[in-house]
C-alpha positions as CSV (number, residue, x, y, z in Angstrom):
1,M,123.1,100.2,89.5
2,T,125.9,98.9,87.3
3,N,127.5,95.4,86.7
4,K,129.4,95.9,90.0
5,D,126.0,94.7,91.5
6,F,123.8,91.5,91.0
7,I,120.1,92.9,90.9
8,D,118.7,91.1,88.0
9,V,119.9,88.4,85.6
10,S,118.8,90.4,82.8
11,D,121.5,93.2,83.5
12,F,124.2,90.5,82.3
13,S,125.1,89.4,78.8
14,Q,125.0,85.6,77.8
15,A,128.8,85.3,77.9
16,E,128.7,87.0,81.6
17,L,126.1,84.6,82.8
18,E,127.9,81.6,81.1
19,S,131.1,82.8,82.9
20,F,129.3,83.0,86.4
21,L,128.0,79.2,85.7
22,Q,131.6,78.2,84.7
23,D,133.1,79.5,87.8
24,A,130.3,77.8,89.9
25,V,131.1,74.4,88.4
26,K,134.9,75.1,89.1
27,I,134.1,76.2,92.7
28,K,131.8,73.3,93.3
29,S,134.4,70.7,92.1
30,N,137.3,72.2,94.0
31,P,136.1,74.4,96.9
32,S,139.6,74.0,98.9
33,A,141.1,76.1,95.9
34,Y,139.1,79.2,97.0
35,T,139.4,79.3,100.8
36,E,141.2,82.6,100.9
37,A,139.9,84.1,97.8
38,L,138.0,86.7,99.8
39,K,140.0,86.7,103.1
40,G,139.1,89.3,105.5
41,K,136.2,90.7,103.5
42,A,132.7,91.3,105.1
43,L,129.4,90.5,103.7
44,A,126.4,92.5,105.3
45,M,123.3,90.3,104.9
46,I,120.1,92.5,105.2
47,F,116.9,90.3,105.8
48,E,113.6,91.8,105.7
49,K,111.9,88.4,104.9
50,P,112.8,85.2,106.7
51,S,114.9,82.6,104.7
52,L,116.5,79.0,105.2
53,R,118.5,78.6,101.8
54,T,119.4,82.3,101.3
55,R,120.7,82.8,104.7
56,V,122.7,79.6,105.1
57,S,124.0,79.6,101.5
58,F,125.3,83.1,101.9
59,D,126.6,82.7,105.2
60,V,128.4,79.5,104.5
61,G,129.5,80.7,101.2
62,I,131.3,83.9,102.3
63,H,133.0,81.8,105.0
64,Q,134.2,79.2,102.7
65,L,135.8,82.0,100.6
66,G,137.7,83.3,103.6
67,G,135.4,86.2,104.4
68,F,132.7,86.6,107.0
69,S,129.2,87.8,107.4
70,L,127.1,90.2,109.5
71,Y,123.5,89.2,109.9
72,L,121.2,92.3,109.9
73,A,117.5,91.3,111.0
74,P,114.5,93.6,110.3
75,S,114.6,94.9,113.7
76,D,118.2,96.0,113.2
77,I,117.6,98.5,110.4
78,S,113.8,98.8,109.6
79,L,114.7,99.7,105.9
80,G,112.8,102.8,104.8
81,K,111.2,103.4,108.3
82,R,113.9,103.9,110.8
83,E,116.5,104.8,108.2
84,S,116.3,105.2,104.5
85,A,117.9,102.6,102.1
86,P,120.2,105.5,100.6
87,D,121.5,106.3,104.1
88,V,121.8,102.5,105.0
89,A,123.9,102.1,101.7
90,R,126.1,105.1,102.6
91,N,126.9,103.7,106.0
92,L,127.5,100.1,105.1
93,E,129.9,101.1,102.2
94,R,132.4,102.4,104.7
95,M,132.3,99.4,106.8
96,V,131.9,96.1,104.7
97,Q,132.7,95.1,101.1
98,C,129.4,93.9,99.9
99,I,125.7,93.9,100.7
100,M,123.2,91.1,100.2
101,V,119.5,92.1,100.6
102,R,116.3,90.0,100.9
103,T,113.4,92.3,101.0
104,F,109.8,92.9,99.8
105,S,110.4,96.0,97.6
106,H,112.5,95.7,94.5
107,K,113.0,99.5,95.0
108,I,115.0,99.0,98.1
109,A,117.5,96.7,96.2
110,L,117.7,99.3,93.4
111,D,118.3,102.1,96.1
112,L,120.8,100.3,97.7
113,A,122.7,99.6,94.5
114,E,122.3,103.3,93.4
115,Y,123.8,104.7,96.6
116,A,126.3,102.1,97.7
117,G,129.9,102.2,96.2
118,I,130.2,98.6,97.1
119,P,128.5,95.7,95.4
120,V,124.9,94.8,96.2
121,I,123.5,91.4,95.7
122,N,119.7,90.8,95.3
123,G,118.8,87.8,97.6
124,L,115.1,88.1,96.6
125,T,112.6,90.9,96.1
126,D,109.1,91.0,95.1
127,F,110.1,91.3,91.4
128,S,113.0,89.0,91.0
129,H,115.1,86.2,92.6
130,P,118.3,86.2,90.4
131,C,120.5,84.0,92.6
132,Q,117.7,81.4,92.6
133,A,117.8,81.4,88.6
134,M,121.6,81.0,88.6
135,A,121.3,78.1,90.8
136,D,118.5,76.6,88.7
137,Y,120.3,77.0,85.4
138,L,123.4,75.6,87.0
139,T,121.3,72.4,87.9
140,V,119.9,72.2,84.4
141,L,123.5,72.3,83.1
142,E,124.7,69.5,85.3
143,V,121.6,67.3,84.8
144,K,121.2,67.9,81.1
145,K,124.8,68.7,80.0
146,R,123.6,71.8,78.3
147,L,121.4,74.9,78.4
148,Q,120.8,75.8,74.7
149,G,117.9,74.1,73.0
150,T,116.3,72.8,76.3
151,K,112.8,73.5,77.3
152,L,111.9,74.5,80.9
153,A,108.1,74.5,81.7
154,Y,107.0,76.7,84.6
155,V,103.6,76.1,86.1
156,G,101.9,78.3,88.7
157,D,102.3,81.9,89.6
158,G,103.9,84.4,87.3
159,N,106.1,85.8,90.3
160,N,109.5,86.8,91.0
161,V,110.9,83.3,90.4
162,A,109.2,83.2,87.0
163,H,110.7,86.5,86.1
164,S,114.4,85.5,86.8
165,L,113.9,82.2,85.0
166,I,112.6,84.0,82.0
167,H,115.4,86.5,82.1
168,G,118.2,83.7,82.5
169,G,116.4,81.3,80.1
170,L,116.3,83.8,77.1
171,R,119.9,84.7,77.9
172,L,121.2,81.4,77.9
173,G,119.4,79.9,74.9
174,V,116.4,78.2,76.9
175,H,112.9,77.9,75.6
176,V,110.9,79.0,78.8
177,A,107.2,78.1,78.6
178,I,105.0,79.6,81.4
179,A,101.5,78.5,82.4
180,T,99.5,80.4,84.8
181,P,96.0,81.2,85.5
182,P,94.5,84.2,83.8
183,A,95.4,87.3,85.8
184,Y,98.6,85.8,87.4
185,E,100.8,86.1,84.4
186,P,104.3,87.5,84.7
187,D,104.8,91.2,84.9
188,A,104.2,93.0,81.5
189,S,107.6,94.7,81.7
190,V,109.3,91.1,81.7
191,V,107.0,89.8,78.8
192,E,107.9,93.0,76.8
193,W,111.7,92.4,77.7
194,A,111.3,88.7,76.5
195,R,109.9,89.8,73.2
196,E,112.7,92.2,72.6
197,N,115.5,89.4,73.6
198,A,114.0,86.4,72.1
199,S,115.8,84.2,69.5
200,D,114.9,81.2,67.4
201,A,116.2,78.8,70.3
202,A,115.4,81.1,73.4
203,R,111.7,82.3,73.5
204,L,109.1,82.9,76.0
205,E,105.7,80.9,75.5
206,L,102.8,82.1,77.8
207,T,99.8,80.0,78.0
208,H,96.9,79.4,80.6
209,D,97.1,75.6,79.8
210,P,99.6,73.8,81.9
211,V,99.4,70.6,79.5
212,Q,100.7,72.7,76.7
213,A,103.5,74.1,78.5
214,V,104.7,70.7,80.0
215,Q,104.5,68.8,76.7
216,G,108.0,67.9,75.7
217,A,109.6,69.8,78.5
218,D,113.0,68.8,79.7
219,V,112.4,70.6,83.0
220,V,109.1,71.0,84.9
221,Y,109.3,73.7,87.4
222,T,106.8,75.1,90.2
223,D,106.6,77.4,93.1
224,V,104.2,77.9,95.9
225,W,100.8,79.5,95.0
226,T,100.9,82.0,97.9
227,S,104.2,83.9,98.5
228,M,105.0,85.8,101.7
229,G,103.0,88.9,102.0
230,Q,100.0,87.4,100.1
231,E,98.6,85.4,103.0
232,S,95.3,87.3,102.8
233,E,94.9,85.9,99.2
234,A,95.8,82.2,100.3
235,A,92.1,80.7,100.0
236,A,91.3,82.4,96.7
237,R,94.6,81.3,95.3
238,L,94.1,77.7,96.4
239,K,90.9,77.5,94.2
240,V,92.3,79.2,91.2
241,F,95.6,77.3,91.1
242,Q,94.3,73.8,91.6
243,P,94.5,72.8,87.9
244,Y,98.0,73.7,87.9
245,Q,99.3,71.2,90.4
246,V,102.1,69.4,89.2
247,N,101.3,65.8,89.7
248,H,102.1,62.5,88.2
249,K,99.6,63.0,85.4
250,L,100.8,66.3,84.4
251,F,104.4,65.4,84.9
252,S,104.2,62.5,82.5
253,L,103.4,64.5,79.7
254,A,107.0,66.2,79.8
255,R,110.0,64.2,78.2
256,P,110.7,60.7,79.6
257,D,114.1,62.1,81.1
258,A,112.5,65.2,82.4
259,V,113.4,66.6,85.9
260,F,111.3,68.1,88.4
261,M,112.4,71.4,90.0
262,H,111.0,73.7,93.0
263,C,113.0,76.6,94.5
264,L,111.5,75.5,97.8
265,P,109.9,75.7,100.3
266,A,107.2,73.5,99.0
267,H,103.6,73.2,100.0
268,R,103.3,69.6,99.4
269,G,99.8,68.5,98.4
270,E,99.2,72.2,96.9
271,E,101.5,73.0,93.9
272,V,103.1,69.7,93.9
273,T,102.4,66.0,95.2
274,D,104.8,64.1,97.2
275,E,104.8,61.3,94.3
276,V,106.5,64.0,92.1
277,I,108.7,65.9,94.5
278,D,110.1,62.5,96.2
279,S,110.5,60.7,92.8
280,P,114.1,59.9,91.6
281,R,113.5,62.5,88.8
282,S,113.1,65.3,91.3
283,V,116.4,67.3,91.6
284,V,115.0,70.0,94.3
285,F,117.8,69.5,96.9
286,Q,120.6,69.3,94.1
287,Q,118.9,72.6,93.1
288,A,118.9,74.0,96.7
289,E,122.7,73.1,97.3
290,N,123.5,74.8,94.1
291,R,122.5,78.2,95.7
292,L,125.7,77.9,97.7
293,H,128.0,77.4,94.7
294,A,126.1,79.9,92.3
295,Q,126.5,82.6,95.0
296,K,130.0,82.0,95.6
297,S,130.6,82.5,92.0
298,I,128.7,85.8,92.3
299,M,130.4,86.8,95.5
300,L,133.9,86.1,94.0
301,R,133.3,88.1,90.8
302,L,131.8,91.2,92.7
303,M,134.0,91.2,95.7
304,R,137.4,90.2,94.4
């Protein structure tokens, strides 16, 4: 895996990430200028997990750049069962110009990147969600007009979204505060990476207290408490995470101009109340739209 791929936000420098974001801003403001940028190029989209935003944003995005997509469902490939990831990579590299994969195991994305001579984009794995983080920080940049010096408070499960927010935030000068229940913290490798890459402005704050995390935040962010593949834990998680609900009381502790973010889909009444997600300070649908523009920037850089 090299920078020909987009597997984790941490693989890129601050300057490279800022360049992706700058390109996304340009593409969003003048999409007609890029309608033939990837003319005739094919994107293979491998889906081992269902999706709304990932599928629509990549499918529409590659078409708007002049290329086209091929949707590959779990039954088409059965990655790691019917055919190994290395063999899938070696086949697809001879037929398409880029692979996007949305899968359970992060190792599958790494294996595809290692064995494919074409770019591989991580559309989501159990470890990270880098395209989501790029859309998130594009949204923060639009709303707050800056990234450096802002505080993003993430409340909930220390999952793949939290990992990518940490990676992106510390690269881009953001103070990231993560509040999780005990035993649901971000992966130890991500915490260690954050310690090694922290600066005065960009640092990771870990706490079990959502009040501490949210106080003074410019952005309050949450995600579902039970992700796909964790359904058997749903009842137990519902009890453990209840104190971490983003409701009006908790959200009011952030800055007066703070915004609410969620990567969606939302389980309303669980991790967030309707009062917060439907408020004028919620930017969740602007955030969802920005998946399209951020990913067009990524595809443009990798596939050109």
